mmCIF file of the N, C-alpha and C atoms, coordinates in Angstrom:
data_MODEL
# 
_entry.id   MODEL 
# 
loop_
_atom_site.group_PDB 
_atom_site.id 
_atom_site.type_symbol 
_atom_site.label_atom_id 
_atom_site.label_alt_id 
_atom_site.label_comp_id 
_atom_site.label_asym_id 
_atom_site.label_entity_id 
_atom_site.label_seq_id 
_atom_site.pdbx_PDB_ins_code 
_atom_site.Cartn_x 
_atom_site.Cartn_y 
_atom_site.Cartn_z 
_atom_site.occupancy 
_atom_site.B_iso_or_equiv 
_atom_site.pdbx_formal_charge 
_atom_site.auth_seq_id 
_atom_site.auth_comp_id 
_atom_site.auth_asym_id 
_atom_site.auth_atom_id 
_atom_site.pdbx_PDB_model_num 
ATOM 1   N N  . MET A 1 1  ? 43.921 237.321 274.870 1.00 0.00 ? 1  MET A N  1 
ATOM 2   C CA . MET A 1 1  ? 44.213 238.097 273.722 1.00 0.00 ? 1  MET A CA 1 
ATOM 3   C C  . MET A 1 1  ? 43.015 237.983 272.715 1.00 0.00 ? 1  MET A C  1 
ATOM 4   N N  . LYS A 1 2  ? 42.533 239.198 272.394 1.00 0.00 ? 2  LYS A N  1 
ATOM 5   C CA . LYS A 1 2  ? 41.329 239.155 271.517 1.00 0.00 ? 2  LYS A CA 1 
ATOM 6   C C  . LYS A 1 2  ? 41.820 239.333 270.031 1.00 0.00 ? 2  LYS A C  1 
ATOM 7   N N  . ILE A 1 3  ? 41.089 238.515 269.193 1.00 0.00 ? 3  ILE A N  1 
ATOM 8   C CA . ILE A 1 3  ? 41.316 238.723 267.731 1.00 0.00 ? 3  ILE A CA 1 
ATOM 9   C C  . ILE A 1 3  ? 40.360 239.639 267.142 1.00 0.00 ? 3  ILE A C  1 
ATOM 10  N N  . LYS A 1 4  ? 40.923 240.655 266.585 1.00 0.00 ? 4  LYS A N  1 
ATOM 11  C CA . LYS A 1 4  ? 40.032 241.698 265.865 1.00 0.00 ? 4  LYS A CA 1 
ATOM 12  C C  . LYS A 1 4  ? 39.449 241.136 264.621 1.00 0.00 ? 4  LYS A C  1 
ATOM 13  N N  . ALA A 1 5  ? 38.214 241.553 264.384 1.00 0.00 ? 5  ALA A N  1 
ATOM 14  C CA . ALA A 1 5  ? 37.537 241.225 263.172 1.00 0.00 ? 5  ALA A CA 1 
ATOM 15  C C  . ALA A 1 5  ? 38.122 242.054 262.017 1.00 0.00 ? 5  ALA A C  1 
ATOM 16  N N  . ALA A 1 6  ? 38.181 241.396 260.781 1.00 0.00 ? 6  ALA A N  1 
ATOM 17  C CA . ALA A 1 6  ? 38.736 242.109 259.691 1.00 0.00 ? 6  ALA A CA 1 
ATOM 18  C C  . ALA A 1 6  ? 37.853 243.314 259.343 1.00 0.00 ? 6  ALA A C  1 
ATOM 19  N N  . PRO A 1 7  ? 38.434 244.513 259.033 1.00 0.00 ? 7  PRO A N  1 
ATOM 20  C CA . PRO A 1 7  ? 37.586 245.570 258.635 1.00 0.00 ? 7  PRO A CA 1 
ATOM 21  C C  . PRO A 1 7  ? 36.684 245.299 257.414 1.00 0.00 ? 7  PRO A C  1 
ATOM 22  N N  . SER A 1 8  ? 35.608 245.860 257.299 1.00 0.00 ? 8  SER A N  1 
ATOM 23  C CA . SER A 1 8  ? 34.718 245.615 256.300 1.00 0.00 ? 8  SER A CA 1 
ATOM 24  C C  . SER A 1 8  ? 35.176 246.024 254.900 1.00 0.00 ? 8  SER A C  1 
ATOM 25  N N  . MET A 1 9  ? 36.106 247.031 254.827 1.00 0.00 ? 9  MET A N  1 
ATOM 26  C CA . MET A 1 9  ? 36.675 247.449 253.541 1.00 0.00 ? 9  MET A CA 1 
ATOM 27  C C  . MET A 1 9  ? 37.600 246.284 253.026 1.00 0.00 ? 9  MET A C  1 
ATOM 28  N N  . ILE A 1 10 ? 38.329 245.589 253.799 1.00 0.00 ? 10 ILE A N  1 
ATOM 29  C CA . ILE A 1 10 ? 39.192 244.536 253.320 1.00 0.00 ? 10 ILE A CA 1 
ATOM 30  C C  . ILE A 1 10 ? 38.267 243.422 252.812 1.00 0.00 ? 10 ILE A C  1 
ATOM 31  N N  . LEU A 1 11 ? 37.272 243.046 253.488 1.00 0.00 ? 11 LEU A N  1 
ATOM 32  C CA . LEU A 1 11 ? 36.332 242.020 253.029 1.00 0.00 ? 11 LEU A CA 1 
ATOM 33  C C  . LEU A 1 11 ? 35.695 242.431 251.694 1.00 0.00 ? 11 LEU A C  1 
ATOM 34  N N  . PHE A 1 12 ? 35.316 243.712 251.595 1.00 0.00 ? 12 PHE A N  1 
ATOM 35  C CA . PHE A 1 12 ? 34.704 244.172 250.382 1.00 0.00 ? 12 PHE A CA 1 
ATOM 36  C C  . PHE A 1 12 ? 35.660 244.034 249.168 1.00 0.00 ? 12 PHE A C  1 
ATOM 37  N N  . LYS A 1 13 ? 36.942 244.472 249.446 1.00 0.00 ? 13 LYS A N  1 
ATOM 38  C CA . LYS A 1 13 ? 37.890 244.402 248.289 1.00 0.00 ? 13 LYS A CA 1 
ATOM 39  C C  . LYS A 1 13 ? 38.176 242.904 247.967 1.00 0.00 ? 13 LYS A C  1 
ATOM 40  N N  . TYR A 1 14 ? 38.217 242.048 248.922 1.00 0.00 ? 14 TYR A N  1 
ATOM 41  C CA . TYR A 1 14 ? 38.382 240.599 248.710 1.00 0.00 ? 14 TYR A CA 1 
ATOM 42  C C  . TYR A 1 14 ? 37.238 240.082 247.866 1.00 0.00 ? 14 TYR A C  1 
ATOM 43  N N  . LEU A 1 15 ? 36.036 240.392 248.250 1.00 0.00 ? 15 LEU A N  1 
ATOM 44  C CA . LEU A 1 15 ? 34.873 239.920 247.445 1.00 0.00 ? 15 LEU A CA 1 
ATOM 45  C C  . LEU A 1 15 ? 34.954 240.440 246.041 1.00 0.00 ? 15 LEU A C  1 
ATOM 46  N N  . ILE A 1 16 ? 35.162 241.715 245.888 1.00 0.00 ? 16 ILE A N  1 
ATOM 47  C CA . ILE A 1 16 ? 35.191 242.303 244.538 1.00 0.00 ? 16 ILE A CA 1 
ATOM 48  C C  . ILE A 1 16 ? 36.229 241.654 243.651 1.00 0.00 ? 16 ILE A C  1 
ATOM 49  N N  . PHE A 1 17 ? 37.519 241.530 244.265 1.00 0.00 ? 17 PHE A N  1 
ATOM 50  C CA . PHE A 1 17 ? 38.601 240.979 243.500 1.00 0.00 ? 17 PHE A CA 1 
ATOM 51  C C  . PHE A 1 17 ? 38.338 239.539 243.018 1.00 0.00 ? 17 PHE A C  1 
ATOM 52  N N  . TYR A 1 18 ? 37.832 238.671 244.005 1.00 0.00 ? 18 TYR A N  1 
ATOM 53  C CA . TYR A 1 18 ? 37.630 237.306 243.613 1.00 0.00 ? 18 TYR A CA 1 
ATOM 54  C C  . TYR A 1 18 ? 36.383 237.110 242.785 1.00 0.00 ? 18 TYR A C  1 
ATOM 55  N N  . SER A 1 19 ? 35.424 238.025 242.872 1.00 0.00 ? 19 SER A N  1 
ATOM 56  C CA . SER A 1 19 ? 34.297 237.899 241.977 1.00 0.00 ? 19 SER A CA 1 
ATOM 57  C C  . SER A 1 19 ? 34.763 238.165 240.485 1.00 0.00 ? 19 SER A C  1 
ATOM 58  N N  . PHE A 1 20 ? 35.631 239.135 240.309 1.00 0.00 ? 20 PHE A N  1 
ATOM 59  C CA . PHE A 1 20 ? 36.176 239.400 238.917 1.00 0.00 ? 20 PHE A CA 1 
ATOM 60  C C  . PHE A 1 20 ? 37.082 238.215 238.503 1.00 0.00 ? 20 PHE A C  1 
ATOM 61  N N  . VAL A 1 21 ? 37.825 237.625 239.381 1.00 0.00 ? 21 VAL A N  1 
ATOM 62  C CA . VAL A 1 21 ? 38.619 236.483 239.069 1.00 0.00 ? 21 VAL A CA 1 
ATOM 63  C C  . VAL A 1 21 ? 37.742 235.263 238.574 1.00 0.00 ? 21 VAL A C  1 
ATOM 64  N N  . GLY A 1 22 ? 36.631 235.167 239.342 1.00 0.00 ? 22 GLY A N  1 
ATOM 65  C CA . GLY A 1 22 ? 35.575 234.089 238.954 1.00 0.00 ? 22 GLY A CA 1 
ATOM 66  C C  . GLY A 1 22 ? 34.976 234.336 237.648 1.00 0.00 ? 22 GLY A C  1 
ATOM 67  N N  . LEU A 1 23 ? 34.596 235.608 237.404 1.00 0.00 ? 23 LEU A N  1 
ATOM 68  C CA . LEU A 1 23 ? 34.043 235.902 236.140 1.00 0.00 ? 23 LEU A CA 1 
ATOM 69  C C  . LEU A 1 23 ? 35.024 235.736 235.020 1.00 0.00 ? 23 LEU A C  1 
ATOM 70  N N  . TYR A 1 24 ? 36.214 236.087 235.169 1.00 0.00 ? 24 TYR A N  1 
ATOM 71  C CA . TYR A 1 24 ? 37.205 235.880 234.203 1.00 0.00 ? 24 TYR A CA 1 
ATOM 72  C C  . TYR A 1 24 ? 37.496 234.341 233.867 1.00 0.00 ? 24 TYR A C  1 
ATOM 73  N N  . GLN A 1 25 ? 37.486 233.548 234.885 1.00 0.00 ? 25 GLN A N  1 
ATOM 74  C CA . GLN A 1 25 ? 37.664 232.083 234.760 1.00 0.00 ? 25 GLN A CA 1 
ATOM 75  C C  . GLN A 1 25 ? 36.481 231.472 234.009 1.00 0.00 ? 25 GLN A C  1 
ATOM 76  N N  . SER A 1 26 ? 35.269 231.908 234.329 1.00 0.00 ? 26 SER A N  1 
ATOM 77  C CA . SER A 1 26 ? 34.089 231.378 233.764 1.00 0.00 ? 26 SER A CA 1 
ATOM 78  C C  . SER A 1 26 ? 34.077 231.784 232.261 1.00 0.00 ? 26 SER A C  1 
ATOM 79  N N  . ALA A 1 27 ? 34.453 232.984 231.949 1.00 0.00 ? 27 ALA A N  1 
ATOM 80  C CA . ALA A 1 27 ? 34.457 233.459 230.579 1.00 0.00 ? 27 ALA A CA 1 
ATOM 81  C C  . ALA A 1 27 ? 35.458 232.607 229.708 1.00 0.00 ? 27 ALA A C  1 
ATOM 82  N N  . LEU A 1 28 ? 36.625 232.332 230.386 1.00 0.00 ? 28 LEU A N  1 
ATOM 83  C CA . LEU A 1 28 ? 37.654 231.491 229.678 1.00 0.00 ? 28 LEU A CA 1 
ATOM 84  C C  . LEU A 1 28 ? 37.091 230.104 229.391 1.00 0.00 ? 28 LEU A C  1 
ATOM 85  N N  . PHE A 1 29 ? 36.409 229.569 230.403 1.00 0.00 ? 29 PHE A N  1 
ATOM 86  C CA . PHE A 1 29 ? 35.805 228.288 230.213 1.00 0.00 ? 29 PHE A CA 1 
ATOM 87  C C  . PHE A 1 29 ? 34.768 228.177 229.192 1.00 0.00 ? 29 PHE A C  1 
ATOM 88  N N  . ILE A 1 30 ? 33.859 229.248 229.071 1.00 0.00 ? 30 ILE A N  1 
ATOM 89  C CA . ILE A 1 30 ? 32.815 229.262 228.128 1.00 0.00 ? 30 ILE A CA 1 
ATOM 90  C C  . ILE A 1 30 ? 33.476 229.437 226.713 1.00 0.00 ? 30 ILE A C  1 
ATOM 91  N N  . LYS A 1 31 ? 34.496 230.268 226.673 1.00 0.00 ? 31 LYS A N  1 
ATOM 92  C CA . LYS A 1 31 ? 35.167 230.518 225.388 1.00 0.00 ? 31 LYS A CA 1 
ATOM 93  C C  . LYS A 1 31 ? 35.807 229.256 224.804 1.00 0.00 ? 31 LYS A C  1 
ATOM 94  N N  . SER A 1 32 ? 36.432 228.500 225.738 1.00 0.00 ? 32 SER A N  1 
ATOM 95  C CA . SER A 1 32 ? 37.069 227.297 225.276 1.00 0.00 ? 32 SER A CA 1 
ATOM 96  C C  . SER A 1 32 ? 36.024 226.291 224.831 1.00 0.00 ? 32 SER A C  1 
ATOM 97  N N  . GLY A 1 33 ? 34.835 226.194 225.544 1.00 0.00 ? 33 GLY A N  1 
ATOM 98  C CA . GLY A 1 33 ? 33.837 225.247 225.151 1.00 0.00 ? 33 GLY A CA 1 
ATOM 99  C C  . GLY A 1 33 ? 33.264 225.610 223.818 1.00 0.00 ? 33 GLY A C  1 
ATOM 100 N N  . ILE A 1 34 ? 33.095 226.922 223.606 1.00 0.00 ? 34 ILE A N  1 
ATOM 101 C CA . ILE A 1 34 ? 32.586 227.344 222.239 1.00 0.00 ? 34 ILE A CA 1 
ATOM 102 C C  . ILE A 1 34 ? 33.541 226.990 221.123 1.00 0.00 ? 34 ILE A C  1 
ATOM 103 N N  . ARG A 1 35 ? 34.886 227.214 221.393 1.00 0.00 ? 35 ARG A N  1 
ATOM 104 C CA . ARG A 1 35 ? 35.860 226.876 220.454 1.00 0.00 ? 35 ARG A CA 1 
ATOM 105 C C  . ARG A 1 35 ? 35.948 225.367 220.155 1.00 0.00 ? 35 ARG A C  1 
ATOM 106 N N  . ARG A 1 36 ? 35.756 224.635 221.191 1.00 0.00 ? 36 ARG A N  1 
ATOM 107 C CA . ARG A 1 36 ? 35.849 223.197 221.054 1.00 0.00 ? 36 ARG A CA 1 
ATOM 108 C C  . ARG A 1 36 ? 34.666 222.695 220.272 1.00 0.00 ? 36 ARG A C  1 
ATOM 109 N N  . CYS A 1 37 ? 33.470 223.243 220.500 1.00 0.00 ? 37 CYS A N  1 
ATOM 110 C CA . CYS A 1 37 ? 32.233 222.917 219.763 1.00 0.00 ? 37 CYS A CA 1 
ATOM 111 C C  . CYS A 1 37 ? 32.410 223.315 218.322 1.00 0.00 ? 37 CYS A C  1 
ATOM 112 N N  . SER A 1 38 ? 32.908 224.501 218.042 1.00 0.00 ? 38 SER A N  1 
ATOM 113 C CA . SER A 1 38 ? 32.977 224.951 216.687 1.00 0.00 ? 38 SER A CA 1 
ATOM 114 C C  . SER A 1 38 ? 34.057 224.090 215.879 1.00 0.00 ? 38 SER A C  1 
ATOM 115 N N  . ASN A 1 39 ? 35.114 223.779 216.471 1.00 0.00 ? 39 ASN A N  1 
ATOM 116 C CA . ASN A 1 39 ? 36.143 222.899 215.861 1.00 0.00 ? 39 ASN A CA 1 
ATOM 117 C C  . ASN A 1 39 ? 35.503 221.538 215.551 1.00 0.00 ? 39 ASN A C  1 
ATOM 118 N N  . TYR A 1 40 ? 34.735 221.018 216.524 1.00 0.00 ? 40 TYR A N  1 
ATOM 119 C CA . TYR A 1 40 ? 34.080 219.745 216.255 1.00 0.00 ? 40 TYR A CA 1 
ATOM 120 C C  . TYR A 1 40 ? 33.205 219.789 215.093 1.00 0.00 ? 40 TYR A C  1 
ATOM 121 N N  . MET A 1 41 ? 32.298 220.838 215.107 1.00 0.00 ? 41 MET A N  1 
ATOM 122 C CA . MET A 1 41 ? 31.388 220.930 213.950 1.00 0.00 ? 41 MET A CA 1 
ATOM 123 C C  . MET A 1 41 ? 32.102 221.123 212.676 1.00 0.00 ? 41 MET A C  1 
ATOM 124 N N  . LYS A 1 42 ? 33.253 221.895 212.615 1.00 0.00 ? 42 LYS A N  1 
ATOM 125 C CA . LYS A 1 42 ? 33.969 222.106 211.473 1.00 0.00 ? 42 LYS A CA 1 
ATOM 126 C C  . LYS A 1 42 ? 34.553 220.895 210.909 1.00 0.00 ? 42 LYS A C  1 
ATOM 127 N N  . SER A 1 43 ? 35.197 220.021 211.802 1.00 0.00 ? 43 SER A N  1 
ATOM 128 C CA . SER A 1 43 ? 35.723 218.758 211.373 1.00 0.00 ? 43 SER A CA 1 
ATOM 129 C C  . SER A 1 43 ? 34.680 217.769 210.896 1.00 0.00 ? 43 SER A C  1 
ATOM 130 N N  . TRP A 1 44 ? 33.512 217.859 211.543 1.00 0.00 ? 44 TRP A N  1 
ATOM 131 C CA . TRP A 1 44 ? 32.418 216.912 211.130 1.00 0.00 ? 44 TRP A CA 1 
ATOM 132 C C  . TRP A 1 44 ? 31.967 217.294 209.760 1.00 0.00 ? 44 TRP A C  1 
ATOM 133 N N  . ASN A 1 45 ? 31.830 218.567 209.436 1.00 0.00 ? 45 ASN A N  1 
ATOM 134 C CA . ASN A 1 45 ? 31.355 218.958 208.093 1.00 0.00 ? 45 ASN A CA 1 
ATOM 135 C C  . ASN A 1 45 ? 32.458 218.683 207.121 1.00 0.00 ? 45 ASN A C  1 
ATOM 136 N N  . GLU A 1 46 ? 33.698 218.766 207.441 1.00 0.00 ? 46 GLU A N  1 
ATOM 137 C CA . GLU A 1 46 ? 34.766 218.439 206.425 1.00 0.00 ? 46 GLU A CA 1 
ATOM 138 C C  . GLU A 1 46 ? 34.755 216.957 206.177 1.00 0.00 ? 46 GLU A C  1 
ATOM 139 N N  . ASN A 1 47 ? 34.551 216.153 207.108 1.00 0.00 ? 47 ASN A N  1 
ATOM 140 C CA . ASN A 1 47 ? 34.535 214.664 206.944 1.00 0.00 ? 47 ASN A CA 1 
ATOM 141 C C  . ASN A 1 47 ? 33.372 214.327 206.060 1.00 0.00 ? 47 ASN A C  1 
ATOM 142 N N  . ASN A 1 48 ? 32.214 214.958 206.223 1.00 0.00 ? 48 ASN A N  1 
ATOM 143 C CA . ASN A 1 48 ? 31.092 214.737 205.381 1.00 0.00 ? 48 ASN A CA 1 
ATOM 144 C C  . ASN A 1 48 ? 31.366 215.153 203.931 1.00 0.00 ? 48 ASN A C  1 
ATOM 145 N N  . ASN A 1 49 ? 32.077 216.272 203.733 1.00 0.00 ? 49 ASN A N  1 
ATOM 146 C CA . ASN A 1 49 ? 32.364 216.690 202.435 1.00 0.00 ? 49 ASN A CA 1 
ATOM 147 C C  . ASN A 1 49 ? 33.382 215.784 201.737 1.00 0.00 ? 49 ASN A C  1 
ATOM 148 N N  . GLU A 1 50 ? 34.356 215.307 202.487 1.00 0.00 ? 50 GLU A N  1 
ATOM 149 C CA . GLU A 1 50 ? 35.407 214.453 201.935 1.00 0.00 ? 50 GLU A CA 1 
ATOM 150 C C  . GLU A 1 50 ? 34.801 213.128 201.560 1.00 0.00 ? 50 GLU A C  1 
ATOM 151 N N  . ARG A 1 51 ? 33.898 212.689 202.288 1.00 0.00 ? 51 ARG A N  1 
ATOM 152 C CA . ARG A 1 51 ? 33.135 211.362 202.014 1.00 0.00 ? 51 ARG A CA 1 
ATOM 153 C C  . ARG A 1 51 ? 32.327 211.511 200.756 1.00 0.00 ? 51 ARG A C  1 
ATOM 154 N N  . GLY A 1 52 ? 31.681 212.664 200.613 1.00 0.00 ? 52 GLY A N  1 
ATOM 155 C CA . GLY A 1 52 ? 30.893 212.871 199.455 1.00 0.00 ? 52 GLY A CA 1 
ATOM 156 C C  . GLY A 1 52 ? 31.811 213.074 198.242 1.00 0.00 ? 52 GLY A C  1 
ATOM 157 N N  . GLN A 1 53 ? 32.890 213.706 198.370 1.00 0.00 ? 53 GLN A N  1 
ATOM 158 C CA . GLN A 1 53 ? 33.823 213.859 197.221 1.00 0.00 ? 53 GLN A CA 1 
ATOM 159 C C  . GLN A 1 53 ? 34.399 212.528 196.749 1.00 0.00 ? 53 GLN A C  1 
ATOM 160 N N  . SER A 1 54 ? 34.761 211.632 197.746 1.00 0.00 ? 54 SER A N  1 
ATOM 161 C CA . SER A 1 54 ? 35.393 210.413 197.339 1.00 0.00 ? 54 SER A CA 1 
ATOM 162 C C  . SER A 1 54 ? 34.307 209.500 196.670 1.00 0.00 ? 54 SER A C  1 
ATOM 163 N N  . VAL A 1 55 ? 33.053 209.494 197.126 1.00 0.00 ? 55 VAL A N  1 
ATOM 164 C CA . VAL A 1 55 ? 32.049 208.805 196.446 1.00 0.00 ? 55 VAL A CA 1 
ATOM 165 C C  . VAL A 1 55 ? 31.817 209.290 195.082 1.00 0.00 ? 55 VAL A C  1 
ATOM 166 N N  . GLY A 1 56 ? 31.806 210.602 194.924 1.00 0.00 ? 56 GLY A N  1 
ATOM 167 C CA . GLY A 1 56 ? 31.694 211.175 193.540 1.00 0.00 ? 56 GLY A CA 1 
ATOM 168 C C  . GLY A 1 56 ? 32.813 210.852 192.667 1.00 0.00 ? 56 GLY A C  1 
ATOM 169 N N  . PHE A 1 57 ? 34.017 210.784 193.169 1.00 0.00 ? 57 PHE A N  1 
ATOM 170 C CA . PHE A 1 57 ? 35.218 210.377 192.369 1.00 0.00 ? 57 PHE A CA 1 
ATOM 171 C C  . PHE A 1 57 ? 35.093 208.984 191.916 1.00 0.00 ? 57 PHE A C  1 
ATOM 172 N N  . LYS A 1 58 ? 34.684 208.069 192.829 1.00 0.00 ? 58 LYS A N  1 
ATOM 173 C CA . LYS A 1 58 ? 34.574 206.636 192.550 1.00 0.00 ? 58 LYS A CA 1 
ATOM 174 C C  . LYS A 1 58 ? 33.469 206.425 191.451 1.00 0.00 ? 58 LYS A C  1 
ATOM 175 N N  . THR A 1 59 ? 32.417 207.131 191.516 1.00 0.00 ? 59 THR A N  1 
ATOM 176 C CA . THR A 1 59 ? 31.365 206.930 190.595 1.00 0.00 ? 59 THR A CA 1 
ATOM 177 C C  . THR A 1 59 ? 31.788 207.548 189.155 1.00 0.00 ? 59 THR A C  1 
ATOM 178 N N  . THR A 1 60 ? 32.603 208.560 189.096 1.00 0.00 ? 60 THR A N  1 
ATOM 179 C CA . THR A 1 60 ? 33.140 209.065 187.835 1.00 0.00 ? 60 THR A CA 1 
ATOM 180 C C  . THR A 1 60 ? 34.054 208.010 187.236 1.00 0.00 ? 60 THR A C  1 
ATOM 181 N N  . LEU A 1 61 ? 34.921 207.418 188.033 1.00 0.00 ? 61 LEU A N  1 
ATOM 182 C CA . LEU A 1 61 ? 35.874 206.409 187.670 1.00 0.00 ? 61 LEU A CA 1 
ATOM 183 C C  . LEU A 1 61 ? 35.103 205.219 187.044 1.00 0.00 ? 61 LEU A C  1 
ATOM 184 N N  . LEU A 1 62 ? 34.076 204.816 187.703 1.00 0.00 ? 62 LEU A N  1 
ATOM 185 C CA . LEU A 1 62 ? 33.258 203.665 187.238 1.00 0.00 ? 62 LEU A CA 1 
ATOM 186 C C  . LEU A 1 62 ? 32.595 204.008 185.834 1.00 0.00 ? 62 LEU A C  1 
ATOM 187 N N  . ARG A 1 63 ? 32.059 205.217 185.790 1.00 0.00 ? 63 ARG A N  1 
ATOM 188 C CA . ARG A 1 63 ? 31.467 205.625 184.458 1.00 0.00 ? 63 ARG A CA 1 
ATOM 189 C C  . ARG A 1 63 ? 32.428 205.631 183.296 1.00 0.00 ? 63 ARG A C  1 
ATOM 190 N N  . THR A 1 64 ? 33.678 206.208 183.570 1.00 0.00 ? 64 THR A N  1 
ATOM 191 C CA . THR A 1 64 ? 34.544 206.134 182.491 1.00 0.00 ? 64 THR A CA 1 
ATOM 192 C C  . THR A 1 64 ? 35.087 204.814 182.184 1.00 0.00 ? 64 THR A C  1 
ATOM 193 N N  . ALA A 1 65 ? 35.196 203.912 183.169 1.00 0.00 ? 65 ALA A N  1 
ATOM 194 C CA . ALA A 1 65 ? 35.581 202.577 182.884 1.00 0.00 ? 65 ALA A CA 1 
ATOM 195 C C  . ALA A 1 65 ? 34.535 201.858 182.053 1.00 0.00 ? 65 ALA A C  1 
ATOM 196 N N  . PHE A 1 66 ? 33.274 201.990 182.371 1.00 0.00 ? 66 PHE A N  1 
ATOM 197 C CA . PHE A 1 66 ? 32.235 201.412 181.522 1.00 0.00 ? 66 PHE A CA 1 
ATOM 198 C C  . PHE A 1 66 ? 32.115 202.001 180.185 1.00 0.00 ? 66 PHE A C  1 
ATOM 199 N N  . ARG A 1 67 ? 32.471 203.269 180.086 1.00 0.00 ? 67 ARG A N  1 
ATOM 200 C CA . ARG A 1 67 ? 32.451 203.925 178.688 1.00 0.00 ? 67 ARG A CA 1 
ATOM 201 C C  . ARG A 1 67 ? 33.569 203.350 177.852 1.00 0.00 ? 67 ARG A C  1 
ATOM 202 N N  . SER A 1 68 ? 34.694 203.183 178.483 1.00 0.00 ? 68 SER A N  1 
ATOM 203 C CA . SER A 1 68 ? 35.824 202.632 177.721 1.00 0.00 ? 68 SER A CA 1 
ATOM 204 C C  . SER A 1 68 ? 35.585 201.168 177.275 1.00 0.00 ? 68 SER A C  1 
ATOM 205 N N  . ILE A 1 69 ? 34.850 200.468 178.112 1.00 0.00 ? 69 ILE A N  1 
ATOM 206 C CA . ILE A 1 69 ? 34.521 199.060 177.802 1.00 0.00 ? 69 ILE A CA 1 
ATOM 207 C C  . ILE A 1 69 ? 33.536 199.030 176.615 1.00 0.00 ? 69 ILE A C  1 
ATOM 208 N N  . LEU A 1 70 ? 32.568 199.865 176.662 1.00 0.00 ? 70 LEU A N  1 
ATOM 209 C CA . LEU A 1 70 ? 31.535 199.928 175.552 1.00 0.00 ? 70 LEU A CA 1 
ATOM 210 C C  . LEU A 1 70 ? 32.152 200.618 174.375 1.00 0.00 ? 70 LEU A C  1 
# 
């Protein structure tokens, strides 16, 4: 019993379909990586801003305390 080789059209459709699937999955992977990176940078900037605001608040408290003492 001989096994027939798959027709070239079926192989062509298979390659085209799975190449689009691969492109779609790689686009999703890149998109999630970009989103993860942007969220990290956003949170990093917010932490720096909060730190700067808390230091500024503490210095104003100290200034008002010293003014009330004097």
